[in-house]
C-alpha positions in Angstrom: 22.2 -18.4 -8.4 22.8 -17.5 -12.0 25.6 -15.3 -13.3 23.4 -12.2 -13.9 22.0 -12.0 -10.3 25.6 -12.5 -9.0 26.8 -9.6 -11.1 23.8 -7.5 -10.1 24.4 -8.2 -6.4 28.1 -7.4 -6.6 27.4 -4.1 -8.5 24.7 -2.9 -6.1 26.7 -4.0 -3.0 29.8 -2.1 -4.2 27.7 1.0 -4.8 26.0 0.7 -1.4 29.4 0.6 0.4 30.1 3.9 -1.3 26.8 5.3 0.0 25.3 5.2 -3.5 22.4 3.6 -5.3 22.1 2.7 -9.0 19.5 5.4 -9.7 21.4 8.2 -7.8 19.2 8.4 -4.8 20.4 8.4 -1.2 19.4 5.6 1.1 16.6 7.8 2.6 15.0 9.0 -0.6 11.9 7.8 -2.5 11.6 7.8 -6.3 9.2 10.3 -7.8 5.6 9.7 -6.8 2.5 10.4 -9.0 -1.1 10.1 -7.9 -4.1 10.4 -10.2 -7.6 9.9 -8.8 -11.1 9.2 -10.3 -9.7 7.2 -13.2 -12.4 4.5 -13.3 -15.9 5.8 -14.0 -17.7 2.6 -12.8 -16.0 2.5 -9.4 -17.1 4.4 -6.3 -13.5 5.6 -5.9 -10.3 4.9 -7.8 -6.7 6.0 -8.1 -3.5 5.2 -10.0 -0.2 5.6 -8.3 3.3 5.5 -9.8 6.4 5.2 -7.7 9.3 5.4 -10.1 8.2 2.9 -12.8 6.0 0.8 -10.5 2.4 1.5 -11.3 -0.7 0.4 -9.3 -4.4 0.9 -9.8 -6.9 0.7 -7.0 -10.7 0.6 -7.3 -13.4 0.8 -4.6 -16.8 -0.8 -4.9 -19.6 -0.5 -2.3 -22.4 -3.0 -1.8 -25.0 -3.8 0.9 -24.7 -7.0 2.8 -24.8 -8.6 6.3 -22.4 -7.6 9.1 -20.2 -10.1 10.9 -21.9 -11.7 13.9 -19.4 -10.2 16.3 -19.8 -6.7 15.0 -23.5 -6.3 14.1 -23.3 -2.5 13.8 -20.1 -2.1 11.8 -19.5 -2.1 8.1 -17.2 -4.6 6.4 -14.0 -4.1 4.5 -12.3 -6.6 2.2 -9.0 -6.2 0.2 -7.8 -8.2 -2.7 -4.8 -7.8 -5.0 -4.1 -9.1 -8.6 -0.7 -9.4 -10.0 -1.4 -8.9 -13.7 1.0 -11.0 -16.0 1.5 -7.9 -18.1 3.2 -6.2 -15.2 6.0 -8.7 -14.8 7.3 -11.9 -16.5 7.2 -13.5 -13.0 3.5 -13.0 -12.6 1.1 -15.7 -13.9 -2.6 -16.0 -14.5 -4.7 -18.1 -12.2 -5.6 -18.2 -8.5 -4.0 -15.6 -6.2 -0.4 -16.4 -5.5 1.3 -16.2 -2.1 2.8 -12.8 -2.9 -0.5 -11.4 -4.0 -2.1 -12.6 -0.7 0.7 -11.1 1.3 0.3 -7.8 -0.6 -3.4 -7.6 0.1 -2.9 -8.5 3.8 -0.3 -5.8 4.3 -2.4 -3.1 2.7 -5.5 -4.4 4.6 -3.7 -4.4 7.9 -2.4 -0.8 7.5 -6.0 0.4 6.8 -7.9 -1.8 9.2 -5.6 -1.5 12.3 -5.6 2.3 12.1 -9.3 2.4 11.6 -9.0 4.7 8.6 -12.5 3.8 7.4 -15.1 4.6 10.0 -16.8 1.2 9.7 -19.1 2.1 12.7 -20.7 4.7 10.5 -21.5 2.2 7.7 -24.3 0.5 9.5 -27.7 0.6 7.8 -29.8 -1.7 10.0 -28.0 -3.2 13.0 -27.5 -6.9 12.6 -29.1 -6.9 9.2 -27.6 -4.5 6.7 -24.3 -2.7 6.4 -22.1 -1.3 3.7 -19.4 -3.6 2.4 -16.3 -1.8 1.0 -14.3 -3.8 -1.5 -10.7 -2.6 -2.2 -9.4 -4.1 -5.5 -5.7 -3.6 -6.2 -4.2 -4.2 -9.7 -0.5 -4.2 -10.4 0.0 -2.6 -13.8 3.8 -2.3 -13.9 6.2 -3.9 -11.4 9.6 -2.2 -10.7 9.9 -2.7 -6.9 8.0 -1.6 -3.7 4.5 -2.8 -4.5 3.6 -2.5 -0.8 3.8 1.3 -0.7 2.4 1.8 -4.1 -0.6 -0.4 -3.4 -1.2 1.2 0.0 -1.1 4.7 -1.4 -3.3 3.9 -4.3 -5.9 2.3 -2.0 -5.9 5.4 0.3 -6.2 7.8 -2.6 -9.1 5.7 -3.9 -10.8 5.5 -0.5 -10.5 9.3 0.1 -12.4 10.0 -3.2 -15.1 7.3 -2.6 -18.8 8.2 -2.6 -21.1 5.8 -0.8 -23.8 5.0 -3.5 -26.9 5.3 -1.2 -29.2 6.5 -3.9 -28.5 3.3 -6.0 -30.1 1.3 -3.1 -32.8 3.8 -2.4 -31.5 4.6 1.1 -30.8 8.3 0.8 -28.4 10.6 -0.9 -24.8 9.6 -1.9 -22.2 10.8 0.6 -18.4 10.6 1.0 -17.0 7.5 2.6 -16.4 8.4 6.3 -12.7 8.5 6.7 -10.1 9.4 9.4 -6.6 10.8 8.7 -4.8 7.8 7.1 -1.4 6.3 8.1 1.3 6.1 5.5 3.2 2.9 4.8 6.9 3.0 3.9 9.0 0.0 3.0 12.7 -0.5 3.5 15.0 -3.5 2.7 18.4 -4.6 3.9 21.3 -6.3 2.1 24.9 -6.5 3.0 24.2 -4.6 6.3 22.8 -1.6 4.3 19.2 -0.4 4.9 17.5 1.7 2.3 13.9 2.9 1.7 11.7 2.4 -1.4 13.6 -0.4 -3.0 13.8 -0.7 -6.8 13.2 -4.1 -8.3 16.9 -4.8 -8.5 17.3 -3.9 -4.9 14.4 -6.1 -3.9 15.8 -9.1 -5.7 19.0 -9.1 -3.6 17.3 -8.0 -0.4 17.8 -10.2 2.7 15.1 -8.6 4.8 12.1 -6.3 4.3 10.2 -4.1 6.7 7.0 -2.2 6.0 5.9 0.3 8.7 2.7 2.4 8.7 2.7 5.5 10.8 0.0 8.1 11.6 0.1 11.9 11.7 1.5 11.7 15.2 4.3 9.5 14.1 2.8 6.5 16.0 3.2 3.0 14.5 -0.1 1.6 13.3 1.1 -1.5 11.5 4.3 -3.3 10.8 5.1 -6.3 8.5 8.5 -8.1 8.3 9.3 -10.0 5.2 12.1 -12.3 3.8 14.4 -14.5 5.8 17.0 -11.9 7.1 16.8 -9.8 10.2 17.1 -6.2 11.4 19.0 -5.0 14.5 17.2 -2.8 17.0 19.1 0.2 15.7 18.2 -0.6 12.1 14.5 -0.9 13.1 14.7 2.5 14.8 16.3 3.9 11.6 13.5 2.5 9.5 10.9 4.0 11.7 12.5 7.4 11.6 12.8 7.3 7.8 9.1 6.3 7.7 8.1 9.2 9.8 10.2 11.7 7.7 9.0 10.4 4.3 5.5 9.7 5.5 4.7 13.3 6.1 5.9 14.3 2.6 3.9 11.5 1.0 0.8 12.4 2.9 1.0 16.1 1.8 1.3 14.8 -1.8 -1.7 12.5 -1.2 -3.9 15.3 0.1 -2.9 17.6 -2.7 -3.9 14.9 -5.3 -7.4 14.8 -3.9 -7.7 18.6 -3.6 -7.3 18.9 0.2 
């Protein structure tokens, strides 16, 4: 470990022991969140989300294709993430890296497992034609907590998506059939301290990470553990409670941004 990370770790750990964070937040607070929708005219739905200085853009494209053999009457969803080199000196051009794949999988799982998109309503001809929903995530600026920013941007884009039926001569355009979405919240742990919405500096010294997606009832719809450290049962319960508390506020902000 180089001198700079050691100094950073010591500084953040010392603050944490005093119940403080470098940006003045409590352990339970998010940074400011901004959501802007319909930012890409060529996409069926799009959104830009900022959490602090982290900035993510999500775009939705719809196409007609064949269903999976085991679900002949259901539409298809696919998620991809691109870590643009401009966003961080650690990001490189080329094939998707492991962290980009993990990011897309976490976002995909939160949406898929909670059945936010009503894929059963995206069938055109059973066994022959269904709508395919492509979620493309682009990281514009990286300052920590990509999981929550990417998930929120994807949900905002999906909630504003129109199915382009007229383009394929199969009727009028209509809103993508959606259910009430879950909200994902990420927490990290270092030096026996657990805090939500980590900044980049906090992520860099984190020993463990936990992302939890909860629905409007507070039920867990998806969970992803990251890094090599571990959480105690009490810490996991704390993370879930913070997710429920923050998730409701974030969802209100999400709906307000799309005019609901």
